[in-house]
N, C-alpha and C positions, 0 to 999 in steps of 0.2 A: 708458664701459667698465664693464660689469657692471651697469648701471642703465638701466631703460627710462624714456624721457622722452616727454612729450606733444609733439604737433606745435607747440603754442604755446611750450613750453620750448625746443624745437630752434631755432626762428627768433628767440626772445627774447634778452634781454641776457645771460642766463647762458651760452648756447652760441653765439649769433650766427651760426648756419648758415643758408644759403639765405634771407637776409633778403628780405622782400617777396614770398616765394613762398607758394603754397597747396598743400594736399594734396587739395583737392576741386574745384578750378577756380573757386571763388568769389572775390570781391574780398577781398584779404588784410585781416585786422584787425590793429590794433596789438597786438603780443604783451604779455601782462601782465609787470610787473616781477617778480612772484612769485605763485604759487598754492600753497597747502598744504592737503591734505585729511587728513593723518594716517592714511592707510590702512596704511602699514607700521608695524612695532612700535617704531620709533625715536621719540625725543623731539626729535631734531634738526630744525631748528636752534635749539631753545630750551633754556635752562639756568636752573637756580635761581640767582638773583642774591643775594637777601637774605631770610632767614626764610621760605623756601618750598621746596616740592618740585614736581617736574614728572614726570608719569607718563603713558604711553600707555594708553588705555582702549579695550577692544573692546566693541562693543554700545552701544546707545542713543546713536548718533552722529546728528548732524544729517543727514548724507547719507553713505551707505556704511556701513562698520562701525567706523571708528576715529575717536577724538577725543583731545584732550590735556587732562589734568586738572591744574590749578594749585591747590596746597594751602598754607595757612598753617602754618608750623612755629614761628613766633614771634608772640606776641600784640601786639608793639609795632609791627609793620609788615612787609610782605612785598613782594617784587618778583621778577619773572621777566623775563629779557632774551632778545632774539633774539641768539643767539651766532653772529653772522656779521659780525665786524668787518672792514672799516668799513662794512658794510651791503650792500644789493643795488645793483648798478650799473644804468645805463640811464636814470637820472632826467635830465630836461632842465629846466634852470632856466626859470621862467616858464610852464611847462606845468601844467595842472590834472590831478590824479590822484585817483581814488576808492579809498579803503581800505575793506574790509568784512570782517566775520567773523560767525560765528554763535556764541552763547554761552548758557549756562544754569547754574543752581545745580546743584552736584553733591552736597555733603555739608554738613550743618548749614545755617546761613543764609548765602547768598552775600553776600560783602562788596560794597560799592560799589567798583568798579575803575576806574582811569584807564588807558586805552591811550594811551601817548605815542608819537606818530609823530615820529621825529627825522630831520631833513634834514641831510645831511652834505656837505662838499666833498670833493674828490679826496684830500685828506690825512687825511680822517676826522674833521675838526673839526665839531662840531654847530653848524649855522647857525640853526636854529629848531626848536622842539618844538610840535606841534599835538596837543592832547588830544581823545580821544573817550571819553565816559562810558559805562560798562557798569553800568546799574542792576540791582538784584536782580530776577531773573526765574527762575521755576521751569520754564518751557518754553523751547525753543530760540527765540532772538530774534536778529534781525540788528542789529548795530551798524555804522554806516558814517559816513564823512565825506569831503568833497571839499575838497582843499587845492591851492593853487598852490605849486609848488616855488620856494623863494626864490633870489635871485641867487646864483650860484656853486654851487648844489646839483648834485651828480652821483650821489649815493647816498642811500639811505634805510634806516633800521632802526627798531625799536620796542621798548618795554618795557611791562610791565603792572605797576602799582603799586596796593597796597591796604593797609588796616589792619583786621584782624579777629582774633577769637579763634583760637587754635591749633586746627587741624582743619577750619576753614571752607574750602570749596573750590568751584571752578567749572570748567566745561569750555569749551574753544573748539574750533571746527571750521571748515573751509572759509574760511581766511584768504586774502585776495586783494588785490593792488594792481595797478591798471591805469590807463591814460590815461582821463580822464573823457570821456564822450560830448559831442560838440559838437552843439548844436541848430541846425538850419537855420531861417533866417528865412522 
């Protein structure tokens, strides 16, 4: 209602409509758990968690025109959380998933950041956390990891955690989580 969605979102776990169908007659692909490109001016679904600020930025994006800037407001540590409790649904325990995003330094020196992918059960309890490191990079760089959802997992969310001087910042763009490709023998 009032929001345009992609075909993948429509058949994916968020909406669950017309599962297994296609819009182009090709073999259907497994829809992503989520894809975020920050083209609209919102910072949703991210929020400052501790010692940080989150702002939408226009221009100098990895792809398109928008990205999200995460900035330190406390020198003792900072964190940004995916504000979507208890996370994205559609995770299947025992299945492998690939998480990826593009990132780069924005202001001052980019801190070393840990992207914590948190697997949750249906009640929202964290079952396991898998870290992905984002090292200092001045150009857009992809960070990715492939993880198998633990027993009992039905949902996923994540946080970004770092420690850096006030004003240090980095940008993220094109965040995605989808089923990992299986290779044929």
